Structures are given as C-alpha cells and as structure tokens.
VEXNU-640195 format. One line per field, with one value per residue (C-alpha): x, y, z; residue number from 1; residue in three letters. Coordinates in nm, 4 decimals, always signed. Layout:
BEGIN
px = c(X	...)
py = c(Y	...)
pz = c(Z	...)
i = c(NUM	...)
aa = c(ALA	...)
This chain:
BEGIN
px = c(-6.0079	-5.7652	-5.6304	-5.6609	-5.3644	-5.5142	-5.5361	-5.1819	-5.0635	-5.2518	-5.0907	-4.7479	-4.8206	-4.9200	-4.6033	-4.3985	-4.5665	-4.4989	-4.1350	-4.0728	-4.3148	-4.1758	-3.8398	-4.0061	-4.1639	-3.8234	-3.6719	-3.9321	-3.9202	-3.5412	-3.5341	-3.7638	-3.5548	-3.2325	-3.3773	-3.4876	-3.1730	-2.9545	-3.1042	-2.9865	-2.6285	-2.6405	-2.6676	-2.3410	-2.1077	-2.3557	-2.3547	-2.0717	-2.2376	-2.5772	-2.4382	-2.2970	-2.6195	-2.8856	-2.6779	-2.7572	-2.5561	-2.4172	-2.7458	-2.9453	-2.7117	-2.7472	-3.1244	-3.1104	-2.9772	-3.1670	-3.5172	-3.5040	-3.3632	-3.6161	-3.9229	-3.7853	-3.7234	-4.0296	-4.2983	-4.1474	-4.3561	-4.6721	-4.5814	-4.5295	-4.8680	-5.0375	-4.9006	-5.0658	-5.3991	-5.4358	-5.2251	-4.8557	-4.8875	-5.0997	-4.8488	-4.5540	-4.7133	-4.8232	-4.4837	-4.2878	-4.5232	-4.4727	-4.0974	-4.0703	-4.2838	-4.0907	-3.7622	-3.8759	-3.9851	-3.6501	-3.4519	-3.6323	-3.6283	-3.5586	-3.4491	-3.3365	-3.6735	-3.8394	-3.5561	-3.5754	-3.9539	-3.9142	-3.6552	-3.8987	-4.1669	-3.9154	-3.8507	-4.2236	-4.2608	-3.9608	-4.1107	-4.4338	-4.2545	-3.9628	-4.1501	-4.3628	-4.0510	-3.9383	-4.2942	-4.3413	-4.0187	-4.1088	-4.4683	-4.3696	-4.1111	-4.1956	-4.0216	-3.6916	-3.3729	-3.5417	-3.6740	-3.3327	-3.1780	-3.4481	-3.3843	-3.0112	-3.0823	-3.2957	-3.0242	-2.7495	-2.9418	-3.0304	-2.6709	-2.5468	-2.7855	-2.6240	-2.2787	-2.3380	-2.4561	-2.1113	-2.0310	-2.3665	-2.3701	-2.0120	-2.0783	-2.3902	-2.2370	-1.9157	-2.0824	-2.4118	-2.5332	-2.6314	-2.9996	-2.9647	-2.8874	-3.2628	-3.4001	-3.2524	-3.5097	-3.7900	-3.7256	-3.6159	-3.9236	-4.1610	-3.9965	-4.0293	-4.3897	-4.4779	-4.3117	-4.4873	-4.8280	-4.7670	-4.5989	-4.7132	-5.0389	-5.2239	-5.2046	-5.3026	-5.3145	-5.4824	-5.8130	-6.0912	-5.8544	-5.8576	-5.5595	-5.4632	-5.4710	-5.3490	-5.0635	-4.9792	-4.9644	-4.7566	-4.4978	-4.4600	-4.4277	-4.1907	-3.9603	-3.9596	-3.8884	-3.6161	-3.4603	-3.4757	-3.2942	-3.0300	-2.9525	-2.9450	-2.6366	-2.4348	-2.5219	-2.5698	-2.3903	-2.5322	-2.5774	-2.7615	-3.1317	-3.1893	-3.0763	-3.1943	-3.5531	-3.6406	-3.4504	-3.6396	-3.9652	-3.9247	-3.8504	-4.1530	-4.3826	-4.2502	-4.3101	-4.6715	-4.7005	-4.5998	-4.8593	-5.1326	-5.0419	-5.0755	-5.4434	-5.5349	-5.7640	-5.5990	-5.2558	-5.0384	-4.7467	-4.8425	-4.5832	-4.5823	-4.3760	-4.0747	-4.0994	-3.9611	-3.5873	-3.4943	-3.6959	-3.5683	-3.2047	-3.1832	-3.3284	-3.0763	-2.7971	-2.9263	-2.9378	-2.5788	-2.4508	-2.6324	-2.4799	-2.1329	-2.1840	-2.3825	-2.1141	-1.8408	-1.9607	-1.9724	-1.6235	-1.4604	-1.6145	-1.4923	-1.1516	-1.0972	-1.1844	-1.0552	-0.7465	-0.6357	-0.7433	-0.9800	-1.2486	-1.6110	-1.6075	-1.2713	-1.3987	-1.7069	-1.4987	-1.2636	-1.5564	-1.6949	-1.4968	-1.6497	-1.9944	-1.9215	-1.8004	-2.1436	-2.3069	-2.0699	-2.1111	-2.4898	-2.5198	-2.2764	-2.4668	-2.7503	-2.5076	-2.2995	-2.6134	-2.6995	-2.3666	-2.3158	-2.6677	-2.7982	-2.6808	-2.3200	-2.2917	-2.4350	-2.1773	-1.8925	-1.9967	-2.0060	-1.6600	-1.5274	-1.6663	-1.5104	-1.1714	-1.2160	-1.3074	-1.0042	-0.7860	-0.9496	-0.8707	-0.5001	-0.5571	-0.3046	-0.2916	-0.0589	-0.2305	-0.2406	-0.5479	-0.4627	-0.4055	-0.6434	-0.9376	-0.9468	-0.8352	-1.0212	-1.3264	-1.3641	-1.3258	-1.5684	-1.8453	-1.8076	-1.8595	-2.1676	-2.3108	-2.2479	-2.4104	-2.7146	-2.8690	-2.9014	-3.0126	-3.2868	-3.3919	-3.4146	-3.5967	-3.8745	-3.8936	-4.1086	-4.3726	-4.7351	-4.8714	-5.0805	-4.7736	-4.5397	-4.5475	-4.5013	-4.1956	-4.0529	-4.1028	-3.9315	-3.6265	-3.6028	-3.6591	-3.3814	-3.1378	-3.2345	-3.2439	-2.9189	-2.7605	-2.8881	-2.7746	-2.4376	-2.3658	-2.4600	-2.2599	-1.9523	-1.9359	-1.9462	-1.6675	-1.4630	-1.5079	-1.4050	-1.0911	-0.9896	-0.7486	-0.7347	-1.0097	-0.7369	-0.6238	-0.9168	-0.7329	-0.7081	-1.0831	-1.1705	-0.9365	-1.1077	-1.4509	-1.3446	-1.2105	-1.5466	-1.7217	-1.5011	-1.6113	-1.9781	-1.9476	-1.7648	-2.0487	-2.2987	-2.1166	-2.1224	-2.4953	-2.5792	-2.3799	-2.5790	-2.9178	-2.9867	-3.1495	-2.9277	-3.2097	-3.4247	-3.6666	-3.5239)
py = c(+8.3794	+8.6279	+8.5310	+8.7539	+8.8202	+8.5783	+8.3055	+8.3709	+8.3451	+8.0185	+7.8772	+7.9793	+7.8096	+7.4867	+7.4999	+7.5477	+7.2469	+7.0383	+7.1476	+7.0851	+6.8110	+6.5233	+6.5527	+6.5482	+6.2195	+6.0929	+6.1999	+6.0108	+5.7014	+5.6878	+5.7334	+5.4341	+5.2258	+5.3186	+5.2088	+4.8622	+4.7874	+4.9017	+4.6283	+4.3577	+4.4075	+4.6282	+4.3321	+4.1692	+4.3564	+4.3284	+3.9475	+3.8995	+4.1378	+3.9843	+3.6359	+3.7376	+3.9116	+3.6632	+3.3447	+3.2541	+2.9773	+2.9798	+2.8555	+3.1228	+3.3983	+3.2902	+3.3017	+3.6566	+3.7455	+3.4882	+3.5521	+3.9043	+3.7976	+3.5158	+3.7286	+4.0198	+3.8099	+3.5877	+3.8569	+4.1096	+4.0307	+4.0183	+4.3564	+4.4979	+4.3831	+4.5024	+4.8508	+4.8463	+4.7207	+4.8973	+5.2107	+5.2951	+5.5360	+5.2899	+5.0075	+5.2368	+5.3460	+4.9926	+4.8399	+5.1122	+5.0988	+4.7221	+4.7555	+5.0274	+4.8426	+4.5188	+4.7080	+4.8220	+4.4685	+4.3301	+4.5963	+4.5137	+4.1344	+3.9455	+3.6273	+3.4988	+3.3642	+3.7026	+3.8671	+3.6200	+3.6643	+4.0426	+4.0186	+3.8138	+4.0785	+4.3458	+4.1560	+4.1353	+4.5091	+4.5725	+4.3520	+4.5551	+4.8905	+4.8376	+4.7825	+5.0895	+5.3080	+5.2580	+5.2875	+5.6158	+5.7459	+5.6485	+5.7727	+6.1100	+6.2082	+6.2335	+5.9956	+6.1216	+6.2611	+6.3667	+6.0179	+5.8683	+6.0994	+6.0011	+5.6302	+5.6971	+5.8555	+5.5573	+5.3170	+5.5085	+5.5305	+5.1598	+5.0598	+5.2979	+5.1387	+4.7996	+4.9543	+5.1617	+4.8671	+4.7842	+5.1440	+5.2227	+4.8932	+4.9357	+5.2925	+5.1999	+4.8872	+5.0679	+5.3820	+5.2454	+4.8846	+4.6205	+4.6906	+5.0363	+4.8773	+4.8040	+5.0769	+5.3540	+5.2563	+5.3831	+5.7607	+5.7376	+5.5333	+5.7758	+6.0709	+5.9090	+5.8056	+6.1664	+6.2937	+6.0264	+6.1109	+6.4785	+6.4659	+6.1489	+6.1349	+5.8100	+5.6426	+5.3041	+5.1928	+4.8546	+4.9668	+4.7157	+4.4214	+4.1437	+3.9944	+3.6598	+3.4730	+3.1307	+3.3024	+3.5123	+3.2056	+3.0037	+3.2722	+3.3837	+3.0260	+2.9390	+3.2374	+3.2049	+2.8298	+2.8847	+3.1580	+2.9239	+2.6559	+2.9038	+3.0200	+2.6561	+2.6034	+2.8124	+2.5714	+2.2339	+2.2537	+2.2187	+1.8400	+1.7790	+1.6953	+2.0077	+2.2137	+2.0117	+1.9574	+2.3293	+2.4166	+2.1575	+2.2424	+2.6116	+2.5435	+2.3118	+2.5770	+2.8333	+2.5888	+2.5411	+2.9198	+2.9612	+2.7017	+2.8751	+3.2194	+3.0983	+3.0187	+3.3037	+3.5780	+3.8413	+3.6950	+3.8250	+3.8283	+3.8667	+3.6322	+3.8324	+4.0956	+3.8662	+3.8785	+4.2296	+4.1721	+4.4847	+4.3738	+4.0131	+4.0939	+4.3883	+4.1860	+3.9112	+4.1688	+4.3155	+3.9676	+3.8876	+4.2264	+4.1745	+3.8275	+3.9822	+4.3112	+4.1807	+3.9187	+4.1806	+4.3747	+4.0579	+3.9385	+4.2795	+4.3442	+4.0067	+4.0454	+4.3882	+4.2648	+3.9064	+3.9416	+4.3059	+4.3404	+4.6371	+4.7119	+4.7087	+5.0893	+5.0917	+4.8281	+5.0371	+5.3504	+5.1610	+5.0827	+5.4378	+5.5257	+5.2236	+5.3433	+5.6864	+5.5242	+5.3640	+5.7022	+5.8719	+5.5960	+5.5960	+5.9741	+5.9984	+5.7327	+5.9533	+6.1962	+5.9140	+5.7357	+6.0431	+6.0020	+5.6255	+5.4844	+5.2631	+4.9346	+5.0444	+5.2023	+4.8944	+4.6703	+4.9148	+4.9376	+4.5601	+4.5285	+4.7996	+4.6136	+4.2895	+4.4633	+4.5718	+4.2197	+4.0812	+4.3336	+4.2419	+3.8737	+3.9572	+4.0365	+3.9022	+3.8465	+4.1451	+4.3717	+4.7473	+4.9660	+5.1348	+4.8205	+4.5657	+4.7782	+5.1292	+5.0870	+4.7708	+4.8716	+5.1997	+5.0333	+4.7526	+4.9720	+5.2537	+4.9912	+4.8514	+5.2030	+5.2730	+4.9431	+4.9316	+5.2663	+5.1884	+4.8327	+4.9576	+5.2131	+4.9444	+4.7037	+4.9561	+5.1185	+4.8486	+4.8266	+4.9178	+5.1641	+4.8927	+4.6738	+4.9418	+4.8104	+4.4544	+4.5454	+4.7432	+4.4381	+4.2267	+4.4570	+4.4384	+4.0625	+4.0158	+4.2162	+4.0547	+3.6960	+3.7587	+3.8762	+3.5736	+3.3271	+3.4979	+3.5100	+3.1428	+3.0299	+3.2406	+3.1545	+2.7877	+2.8488	+3.0375	+2.7622	+2.4920	+2.6877	+2.7575	+2.4859	+2.6191	+2.8152	+3.0413	+3.1386	+3.2969	+3.4739	+3.1869	+3.1255	+3.4929	+3.5365	+3.2453	+3.3959	+3.7234	+3.5358	+3.3586	+3.6970	+3.8255	+3.5343	+3.5999	+3.9631	+3.8758	+3.6333	+3.9115	+4.1462	+3.8823	+3.8165	+4.1867	+4.2279	+3.9513	+3.9990	+4.3674	+4.5312	+4.7823	+5.0356	+5.0952	+5.3628	+5.6372)
pz = c(+2.4727	+2.6402	+2.9818	+3.2870	+3.5100	+3.7599	+3.5014	+3.3926	+3.7505	+3.7945	+3.4816	+3.6078	+3.9367	+3.7617	+3.5537	+3.8718	+4.0305	+3.7227	+3.7323	+4.1036	+4.2067	+3.9966	+4.1714	+4.5100	+4.4016	+4.2884	+4.6220	+4.8269	+4.6064	+4.6158	+4.9932	+5.0333	+4.7940	+4.9760	+5.3092	+5.1970	+4.9931	+5.2832	+5.5007	+5.2613	+5.3845	+5.6940	+5.9347	+5.8201	+6.0543	+6.3438	+6.3513	+6.6058	+6.8542	+6.7889	+6.8512	+7.1870	+7.2953	+7.1809	+7.1836	+6.8237	+6.6587	+6.3062	+6.1585	+6.3426	+6.2303	+5.8685	+5.8990	+6.0318	+5.6849	+5.4796	+5.6188	+5.4778	+5.1407	+5.0864	+5.1676	+4.9642	+4.6535	+4.6848	+4.7061	+4.4631	+4.1528	+4.3621	+4.5073	+4.1591	+4.0321	+4.3511	+4.2822	+3.9377	+4.0733	+4.4072	+4.3650	+4.3782	+4.6718	+4.8713	+4.8230	+4.8983	+5.2260	+5.3194	+5.2427	+5.4229	+5.7216	+5.7571	+5.7067	+5.9730	+6.2286	+6.1726	+6.2194	+6.5639	+6.6591	+6.5430	+6.7259	+7.0516	+6.9984	+7.3254	+7.1455	+6.8084	+6.6924	+6.7287	+6.5362	+6.2470	+6.2248	+6.2228	+5.9461	+5.7347	+5.7911	+5.6911	+5.3677	+5.2930	+5.3464	+5.1220	+4.8479	+4.8542	+4.8603	+4.6229	+4.2915	+4.3624	+4.3908	+4.0304	+3.9008	+4.0880	+3.9310	+3.5737	+3.6141	+3.7607	+3.4979	+3.1252	+2.8867	+2.7494	+2.8982	+3.2236	+3.2879	+3.2106	+3.4710	+3.7208	+3.6616	+3.7004	+4.0387	+4.1434	+4.0281	+4.2059	+4.5321	+4.5237	+4.4529	+4.7220	+4.9709	+4.9175	+4.9228	+5.2364	+5.4448	+5.5789	+5.6692	+5.8315	+6.0206	+6.1409	+6.2531	+6.4517	+6.6087	+6.7099	+6.8457	+6.9828	+6.9771	+6.7200	+6.7920	+6.6393	+6.3047	+6.2996	+6.5268	+6.3114	+6.0465	+6.2724	+6.2583	+5.8953	+5.8029	+5.9784	+5.8033	+5.4609	+5.5357	+5.6184	+5.3013	+5.0934	+5.2385	+5.1606	+4.8187	+4.6442	+4.4527	+4.3931	+4.0546	+3.9181	+3.5575	+3.5843	+3.7324	+3.6841	+3.6521	+3.9089	+4.0850	+3.9325	+4.2645	+4.1339	+3.9524	+4.2578	+4.4848	+4.2369	+4.1520	+4.5129	+4.6356	+4.3513	+4.4024	+4.7810	+4.7636	+4.5060	+4.7205	+5.0212	+4.8246	+4.7152	+5.0681	+5.1861	+4.9688	+5.2152	+5.4967	+5.3290	+4.9935	+4.6434	+4.6378	+4.9661	+4.9809	+5.1925	+4.8946	+4.5948	+4.7137	+4.7519	+4.4338	+4.2305	+4.4083	+4.3326	+3.9656	+3.9455	+4.0931	+3.8459	+3.5582	+3.6723	+3.7018	+3.3359	+3.2299	+3.4330	+3.2982	+2.9380	+3.0040	+3.2388	+3.1035	+3.3245	+3.4051	+3.6852	+3.4374	+3.0697	+2.9202	+2.5984	+2.7775	+2.7474	+2.3676	+2.3983	+2.3538	+2.5474	+2.8524	+2.8498	+2.7764	+3.0168	+3.3054	+3.2361	+3.2414	+3.5692	+3.7236	+3.6234	+3.7427	+4.0731	+4.1074	+4.1014	+4.2857	+4.5864	+4.6541	+4.6155	+4.9200	+5.1299	+5.0352	+5.0670	+5.4102	+5.5404	+5.3711	+5.5265	+5.8771	+5.8864	+5.6650	+5.6839	+6.0487	+6.0092	+6.2672	+6.1447	+6.1179	+5.9374	+5.6945	+5.6242	+5.5694	+5.3375	+5.1083	+5.0974	+4.7796	+4.6062	+4.7130	+4.5699	+4.2472	+4.2022	+4.2434	+3.9999	+3.7399	+3.7689	+3.7485	+3.4567	+3.2616	+3.1228	+2.9593	+2.8187	+2.6934	+2.4890	+2.3079	+2.2912	+2.3244	+2.6052	+2.4519	+2.3985	+2.7429	+2.9152	+2.7470	+2.8199	+3.1854	+3.2250	+3.0693	+3.3026	+3.6013	+3.4739	+3.4608	+3.8230	+3.9340	+3.7491	+3.9343	+4.2647	+4.2058	+4.2549	+4.6255	+4.8762	+5.2512	+5.2937	+5.0426	+5.0810	+5.0928	+4.7627	+4.5561	+4.7079	+4.8257	+4.6817	+4.3201	+4.2211	+4.4248	+4.2378	+3.8959	+3.9818	+4.1120	+3.8607	+3.5922	+3.7686	+3.7946	+3.4262	+3.3251	+3.5528	+3.4566	+3.0818	+3.1606	+3.3952	+3.1331	+2.8638	+3.0967	+3.1651	+2.8222	+2.6623	+2.9361	+2.8728	+3.1324	+3.2963	+3.3443	+3.4805	+3.8367	+3.7166	+3.5070	+3.7993	+4.0191	+3.7542	+3.7549	+4.1336	+4.1303	+3.8755	+4.0855	+4.4170	+4.2871	+4.1013	+4.4241	+4.6188	+4.3522	+4.3125	+4.6849	+4.7319	+4.4289	+4.5019	+4.8736	+4.7716	+4.5190	+4.7773	+5.0371	+4.7878	+4.6927	+5.0539	+5.1704	+5.5256	+5.7076	+5.8475	+5.4963	+5.3137	+5.0330	+4.7780	+4.7992	+4.7692	+4.4733	+4.3002	+4.3692	+4.2067	+3.9037	+3.8678	+3.8968	+3.6160	+3.3975	+3.4843	+3.3766	+3.0537	+2.9786	+3.0506	+2.8120	+2.5368	+2.5932	+2.5850	+2.2627	+2.0937	+2.2590	+2.3172	+2.0138	+1.8372	+1.8116	+2.1166	+2.2267	+2.4436)
i = c(1	2	3	4	5	6	7	8	9	10	11	12	13	14	15	16	17	18	19	20	21	22	23	24	25	26	27	28	29	30	31	32	33	34	35	36	37	38	39	40	41	42	43	44	45	46	47	48	49	50	51	52	53	54	55	56	57	58	59	60	61	62	63	64	65	66	67	68	69	70	71	72	73	74	75	76	77	78	79	80	81	82	83	84	85	86	87	88	89	90	91	92	93	94	95	96	97	98	99	100	101	102	103	104	105	106	107	108	109	110	111	112	113	114	115	116	117	118	119	120	121	122	123	124	125	126	127	128	129	130	131	132	133	134	135	136	137	138	139	140	141	142	143	144	145	146	147	148	149	150	151	152	153	154	155	156	157	158	159	160	161	162	163	164	165	166	167	168	169	170	171	172	173	174	175	176	177	178	179	180	181	182	183	184	185	186	187	188	189	190	191	192	193	194	195	196	197	198	199	200	201	202	203	204	205	206	207	208	209	210	211	212	213	214	215	216	217	218	219	220	221	222	223	224	225	226	227	228	229	230	231	232	233	234	235	236	237	238	239	240	241	242	243	244	245	246	247	248	249	250	251	252	253	254	255	256	257	258	259	260	261	262	263	264	265	266	267	268	269	270	271	272	273	274	275	276	277	278	279	280	281	282	283	284	285	286	287	288	289	290	291	292	293	294	295	296	297	298	299	300	301	302	303	304	305	306	307	308	309	310	311	312	313	314	315	316	317	318	319	320	321	322	323	324	325	326	327	328	329	330	331	332	333	334	335	336	337	338	339	340	341	342	343	344	345	346	347	348	349	350	351	352	353	354	355	356	357	358	359	360	361	362	363	364	365	366	367	368	369	370	371	372	373	374	375	376	377	378	379	380	381	382	383	384	385	386	387	388	389	390	391	392	393	394	395	396	397	398	399	400	401	402	403	404	405	406	407	408	409	410	411	412	413	414	415	416	417	418	419	420	421	422	423	424	425	426	427	428	429	430	431	432	433	434	435	436	437	438	439	440	441	442	443	444	445	446	447	448	449	450	451	452	453	454	455	456	457	458	459	460	461	462	463	464	465	466	467	468	469	470	471	472)
aa = c(MET	PRO	GLN	THR	ASP	SER	ALA	THR	GLY	SER	THR	ALA	THR	ARG	ARG	SER	ILE	ARG	THR	VAL	ARG	PRO	TRP	LEU	VAL	VAL	LEU	VAL	ALA	CYS	ALA	GLY	GLN	PHE	LEU	VAL	VAL	LEU	ASP	VAL	SER	VAL	MET	ASN	VAL	ALA	LEU	PRO	SER	LEU	LYS	ALA	ASP	LEU	GLY	LEU	GLY	THR	LEU	GLY	LEU	GLN	TRP	VAL	LEU	ASN	ALA	TYR	ALA	ILE	ALA	PHE	ALA	GLY	PHE	MET	LEU	LEU	GLY	GLY	ARG	ALA	ALA	ASP	LEU	TYR	GLY	ARG	LYS	ALA	MET	PHE	LEU	ALA	GLY	LEU	GLY	LEU	PHE	THR	ALA	ALA	SER	VAL	VAL	GLY	GLY	LEU	ALA	PRO	GLU	GLY	GLY	HIS	LEU	ILE	GLY	ALA	ARG	ALA	ALA	GLN	GLY	LEU	GLY	ALA	ALA	VAL	LEU	SER	PRO	ALA	THR	LEU	THR	LEU	VAL	THR	SER	ALA	VAL	PRO	ALA	GLY	ALA	ALA	ARG	THR	ARG	ALA	ILE	ALA	THR	TRP	THR	ALA	VAL	GLY	ALA	ALA	GLY	GLY	ALA	ALA	GLY	GLY	PHE	VAL	GLY	GLY	LEU	LEU	VAL	ASP	LEU	LEU	ASP	TRP	ARG	TRP	VAL	LEU	LEU	VAL	ASN	ALA	PRO	LEU	GLY	VAL	LEU	ILE	LEU	ALA	ALA	ALA	ALA	LEU	TRP	LEU	SER	GLU	SER	ARG	THR	ALA	ALA	GLY	ARG	ARG	LEU	ASP	LEU	PRO	GLY	ALA	VAL	LEU	VAL	THR	GLY	GLY	LEU	ALA	THR	LEU	ALA	TYR	GLY	ILE	VAL	GLN	THR	GLU	MET	ALA	GLY	TRP	THR	SER	ALA	ALA	THR	LEU	LEU	PRO	LEU	LEU	GLY	GLY	LEU	ALA	LEU	LEU	ALA	VAL	PHE	VAL	ALA	VAL	GLU	LYS	ARG	ALA	LYS	GLU	PRO	LEU	VAL	PRO	LEU	GLY	ILE	PHE	ARG	ASN	ARG	ALA	VAL	SER	ALA	ALA	ASN	THR	GLY	ILE	MET	LEU	CYS	GLY	ALA	SER	SER	PHE	ALA	MET	TRP	PHE	PHE	MET	THR	VAL	TYR	ALA	GLN	ASN	VAL	LEU	GLY	TYR	THR	PRO	LEU	GLN	ALA	GLY	LEU	ALA	LEU	VAL	PRO	SER	SER	LEU	ALA	VAL	LEU	VAL	GLY	SER	LYS	ALA	ALA	PRO	ARG	LEU	MET	ALA	VAL	THR	GLY	ALA	ARG	THR	LEU	ALA	ILE	ALA	GLY	ILE	LEU	THR	ALA	ALA	ALA	GLY	PHE	ALA	TRP	GLN	SER	THR	LEU	THR	ALA	ASP	GLY	THR	PHE	LEU	THR	THR	VAL	LEU	GLY	PRO	GLY	ILE	VAL	MET	MET	ALA	GLY	ILE	GLY	LEU	ALA	THR	THR	PRO	LEU	ALA	THR	LEU	ALA	THR	SER	GLY	ALA	ALA	PRO	GLY	ASP	ALA	GLY	LEU	VAL	SER	GLY	LEU	VAL	ASN	THR	SER	ARG	THR	MET	GLY	GLY	ALA	ILE	GLY	LEU	ALA	LEU	LEU	THR	THR	VAL	ALA	ALA	ALA	ALA	THR	PRO	ASP	PRO	ASP	HIS	LEU	VAL	PRO	GLY	TYR	ALA	THR	ALA	PHE	ARG	VAL	SER	THR	ALA	VAL	LEU	LEU	THR	ALA	ALA	ALA	LEU	MET	THR	LEU	TRP	LEU	PRO	ARG	LYS	THR	ALA	ALA)
C-alpha cells in the first residue's frame, strides 16, 4: 500500500528516535554508574578532615569506607534479579533515589554513627541501581558493533568513576568541606533522576516469575558476610577469629545457596549460566582486574600524599592522566576488538596492565612524578581499560533476555568483590613488608609486585579458559 507524505514523515520520525534515543539511555545509565562507583573511593582523601570534625577513631574511619563496600557487594545479585522481575527503570529510579537521599543524610550527619548508617544505605541504593545500568545499556542498543561501543562507554565511565574519586574528593575537601563529598551527590542525583524519568522506558524480561526469596536471603547474606570478613582483615588480620568466622560463615551461606538453587523451580541464579565458558571466564578476569586496579588507586593516593608530600588536590590531579588512560583504553577497545577479537584483546590488555604494575613496583621514596606516577599509571590503567571492555562484552553475550539483569549484577559483583578482596589482601601484604610505619615504600612496592603476579595469572587463565570463538 503506498505511503502518504504524513506516513513517510512519521516513519522518519521513528527512525530518528531509534537513532538518538538509545544513546540518551546510555548517557543516563552511565551517569548513574559513574556516581555510585565514584563513592567507592571519593571518601579516602576526606578521612583526615572527617576525623577532626566528628572525632572518629581509626575503626570508625574504616567503617565509613567499609559500610558502603559491604552493602554494595552484598546486595548486587539481588538488585540484578530485581531489575529483571520488577523493571529496569523502576530499579534504577529506586536505587538512585535511595542513594541520593542517603548522601544528603550522610553529608548532614552530626556524629559518626549516623554517617556510617548513611554510607550503608548509599551502598544498598548503589547495589539496586548498578546492575540496572548495564542492562539498560545492552537492552537499548542492538547486538553488534554499536552495543560493543556502548559497553565500552559504560566500562570507561565506571572505571573513570573509581579513578576520579581521589581528584573529586581532594577538590571538594580543599575548596569547600568534607561534607560536600557527599552533598554534591544531591544535585547530581536529582538531575539524573529527572533525565531517567524523561528518557528511560520501562522494560522487564522475567514477567510472571517470582522472586526466589530463600535464594535471595542466602546469597545476599553470604556475600555481605564474606565482604565483612574481607574488610575485617585490614583491622584484625587474616588469622583472627574476627576475620575467620565471617569468612567461613559467608562461604557456608554461599554453599547452602548453591544447594538451594539446584532444587528451586525458579532460582534466583540459574546455575546453568556458569556452564557458559565466556560468562564464567570473563567474570573471573573482571574480578582479578578489579583486585589489582581498585588497590592501585588507594596505594597511589596515599603514596602521593604521605611519601611525595602532595596535598589532597595535588594527589588527585596527579592521577588524572591515569583516569584519562582508562577512558582512552576503554573507548579504543571496540575498534581493536573488530581486528583482534575480544579474547585476544582481553589478554593483551591484561598483559599491558601487568607491565604497568611491574613498572610501578620500582617506586622509590624520592621518585619523580614522571617515573613513579605518570608513566606507570598510564600503562596500568590503559591496560585495564583495554581488558575490561572485551571481558564485559563476553560476560554479557551469553545471557538469555530474562537473565540480563542477573548477568549485569554478576559483572558488577565480580568487579566489586574483586576490588574488596584485592584491597584487603594487598594492604595486608604491604603492612607485612613494611619494616617501619614511617617508611611505606617497601610495602607498597611489594603490593605492586603481587598485583603484577595476579594479572599474569589472569592472563594465563584467560588464555586457557576463554573460548577461541565467541559471539559478537
């Protein structure tokens, strides 16, 4: 049937919407992801000011950081499945709303207990929001080169959020007050909420399914308890009862979770998903990369301030080139994947990062900016950017539509738990290798050497484990 001019115009309009709208979705999703990942590290440089204002001791300061990390890691898989069941837009809005409100409460906290509680609520909001961001990206953009570019953008923005924490925190603390490290989330959160309400459309792919409540309780309790045990290592060491009991308890809960899921008619996590080699191997690679890169930002921020004598703002500025290197690596990855393939690029990126960590392990107490901060930082983070984009693409490529949110939650859980485990392990290694608290360099150098070994192990695993032929 011939089309009228009106019909033709309508078709053109629909095509324009299809062309523009997916990238508005990607923009909103990435903005939300940036905000919640930023808060993993943004509080680091604010701790001295916070201590003076609220009178928190060392234990309290650690819990300002750990409350967020535990809630974020523990509720991630539940947040991913909730996005599948109840809608990606609904969970994005709910998670961001909770995160924003908790940021305001934390920024106005009159005492340490209120601040720690607000940080835990922030982490819960982040765990609900974060899985929905990747699912929104993969759902909005058709499979193929465009989706790979969208995932690269999501990866770059997430990595940049972790990298920018030191700079943003230092800037706000130096120019305003530590409270603005949290309060700045309020206007940003409201802006992203408005954009999400306007531009996102609701989608769910597991309609009619019921939430596996026993599985949800077990996996959330297991991950949260395990994360608690991991962060306890920084305060009590790996062999104390305060560490071993939650670690063993978390592993036991996760073991029971696996047994329950095998019998469940509608499991929270269909265990068959792990039979997909691309999903299992890529998540392992993401976890190992996170274990190295999260710790890198912590050590380099402390090294710049406590060894090289930088101010918080100077330390943040010193790490800006490394942040840009993550963005460049992540955005270059789709084009390189088209030439080399995802598997080859992931391995090459991990090896590049390992070379940067090996270079960083040569740091000295009188190091220069060029040789101990700029050069190795760029190599490390460019490699992480090159590796993470193909790994995230492989990790989501084998998911059924109804499990998209779950797989997105799994990717985020792997990265977050990897970061928590890596930071706990490497700070313990650094402390053991530091003969004198006033001389931090030997311990930090050892931590970077261990990170190099972790990444070389990851490269070997990816070489053996990732399938040679995978879907685009």
